[in-house]
C-alpha positions, 0 to 999 in steps of 0.5 A: 713689738705691737705696742710700737704702733698706734692710731691717733684720732682727731676731728676737723670741721672742714676738708681744708683744715683736714688736708692741711694736717694730713699734708703736714703729717705725711710730708714729714713722714709722721704717719703712714696712712690717714683715713678721713671719715665724715661723722656727726659729733655731739658734745658739751662745749661752753655749757651747751650741748652741740651737734656738728658735722665733722671729719674724723682723721684716723692716723696710723703711726709709731707710738714713739711719734705721738708727741710730734704728731700731736704738736703738728695737729695743734700747730695747724688745727683751727679748734681751741681744744682739738681732740687728739687721742692715742689708741695702741695697736695691740695686734695687727697684720705683720706685713701692715705693721712692717709697712708702718715701720718702713714709711714713718721716721 
């Protein structure tokens, strides 16, 4: 079923923190693929508007693994309140989704 798969998005401030999270998720087979994109984030934090260069991690996984992925991100993340957002995959290549299913626990 297509709702069995999801994308989880988080952002990190630097490559080292991102690599720590990526390694933890891949080593534990909690993600099939993680893409890293440099981004510029504008946001409200502590009564100020901020702008920072960050790296967005796009994590492809199974919906059933969300809580475990979230826990690993929170365990290794350096932010006080990290972005952790789950987006359902509502359609996709049958072969790609089968690959996610094969790679992830």
